[in-house]
DRENDO-1510 file (C-alpha; in Angstrom, 1 decimal, always signed):
<recs>
REC; n; res; u; v; w
REC; 1; MET; -0.1; -0.3; -0.1 .
REC; 2; ALA; +1.4; +3.6; -0.9 .
REC; 3; LEU; +1.0; +6.0; +1.9 .
REC; 4; ILE; +0.6; +9.5; +1.9 .
REC; 5; TYR; +2.4; +12.3; +4.4 .
REC; 6; THR; -0.5; +14.9; +4.2 .
REC; 7; HIS; +0.8; +17.9; +6.4 .
REC; 8; THR; +3.3; +21.1; +5.2 .
REC; 9; GLN; +6.0; +20.7; +7.6 .
REC; 10; PRO; +8.8; +17.9; +6.9 .
REC; 11; LEU; +8.3; +14.7; +8.6 .
REC; 12; VAL; +11.7; +14.3; +11.3 .
REC; 13; LEU; +11.9; +10.7; +12.6 .
REC; 14; SER; +14.7; +11.2; +15.2 .
REC; 15; GLY; +15.4; +9.7; +18.5 .
REC; 16; ASN; +14.0; +6.4; +20.0 .
REC; 17; GLU; +10.5; +7.3; +20.7 .
REC; 18; PRO; +7.4; +5.9; +18.9 .
REC; 19; LEU; +6.3; +8.9; +16.5 .
REC; 20; GLN; +2.1; +8.7; +16.5 .
REC; 21; GLU; +0.6; +10.1; +13.1 .
REC; 22; VAL; -2.1; +9.8; +10.2 .
REC; 23; LEU; -0.7; +8.9; +6.7 .
REC; 24; VAL; -3.4; +9.0; +3.9 .
REC; 25; LEU; -3.7; +6.1; +1.5 .
REC; 26; ASN; -2.7; +7.0; -1.9 .
REC; 27; GLN; -4.5; +4.4; -3.8 .
REC; 28; ALA; -7.4; +2.2; -3.4 .
REC; 29; VAL; -6.8; -1.5; -2.3 .
REC; 30; LEU; -8.6; -4.3; -4.6 .
REC; 31; ASP; -9.6; -7.2; -4.3 .
REC; 32; GLU; -7.2; -9.0; -6.7 .
REC; 33; THR; -9.8; -12.0; -7.9 .
REC; 34; THR; -13.0; -9.5; -8.0 .
REC; 35; GLY; -11.5; -5.8; -8.6 .
REC; 36; GLN; -13.8; -4.9; -5.9 .
REC; 37; VAL; -12.8; -1.7; -3.2 .
REC; 38; LEU; -11.6; -2.8; -0.2 .
REC; 39; LEU; -9.9; +0.0; +0.8 .
REC; 40; PRO; -10.6; +3.4; -1.0 .
REC; 41; GLN; -8.2; +6.0; -1.8 .
REC; 42; GLY; -8.1; +8.5; +0.9 .
REC; 43; ALA; -8.7; +6.3; +3.8 .
REC; 44; LEU; -6.9; +7.7; +7.1 .
REC; 45; VAL; -4.1; +4.9; +8.3 .
REC; 46; LEU; -2.9; +5.5; +11.7 .
REC; 47; GLY; -0.3; +4.4; +13.0 .
REC; 48; SER; +3.6; +5.0; +14.3 .
REC; 49; PHE; +6.8; +5.2; +13.1 .
REC; 50; GLU; +8.6; +3.1; +15.7 .
REC; 51; MET; +12.5; +1.9; +16.0 .
REC; 52; ASP; +13.2; -1.5; +14.5 .
REC; 53; GLY; +16.5; -2.1; +15.3 .
REC; 54; PRO; +19.1; +0.6; +13.5 .
REC; 55; SER; +15.7; +1.4; +11.2 .
REC; 56; ARG; +12.3; +2.9; +11.8 .
REC; 57; THR; +9.1; +0.9; +10.6 .
REC; 58; PHE; +5.3; +2.6; +10.2 .
REC; 59; VAL; +3.4; +0.2; +12.4 .
REC; 60; THR; +0.0; +0.3; +11.6 .
REC; 61; ARG; -3.1; +0.5; +14.5 .
REC; 62; ALA; -6.0; +0.9; +12.6 .
REC; 63; LEU; -7.9; +2.3; +9.4 .
REC; 64; SER; -10.2; +5.1; +9.4 .
REC; 65; VAL; -13.2; +4.2; +6.3 .
REC; 66; ARG; -15.8; +6.2; +5.6 .
REC; 67; GLY; -15.9; +7.7; +9.5 .
REC; 68; ARG; -15.5; +3.8; +11.0 .
REC; 69; THR; -12.4; +3.2; +12.6 .
REC; 70; ILE; -11.0; -0.6; +11.7 .
REC; 71; PRO; -8.7; -2.2; +14.1 .
REC; 72; ILE; -5.7; -3.3; +12.0 .
REC; 73; ALA; -2.0; -5.2; +12.9 .
REC; 74; ALA; +0.4; -4.2; +9.8 .
REC; 75; VAL; +4.2; -3.5; +10.2 .
REC; 76; SER; +6.1; -1.4; +7.0 .
REC; 77; GLU; +9.1; -2.2; +5.6 .
REC; 78; ALA; +12.0; -0.2; +7.1 .
REC; 79; VAL; +11.7; +3.5; +6.2 .
REC; 80; ILE; +15.4; +4.5; +4.5 .
REC; 81; GLY; +16.8; +8.2; +4.0 .
REC; 82; ASP; +14.2; +10.5; +2.9 .
REC; 83; ALA; +11.5; +7.7; +2.5 .
REC; 84; ASP; +8.8; +9.0; +0.0 .
REC; 85; LEU; +5.7; +8.5; +2.1 .
</recs>
């Protein structure tokens, strides 16, 4: 899933403390078999950037879709350098 950081100020990841953030789904997630939209573009992804050894990952805790909050547990690959969020 491609996520977007929508704030105007740069995202600075420093220190070891988790950084809570809300990211936005850049494109819809579709069912591979039916093509049905599972998550619409623009859905909110709630989570935090957390240390995972020497790198950071984004740990997703919930999705907000059409005003409904859906708990979820997911972890991104390592966020390195000037990652395009």
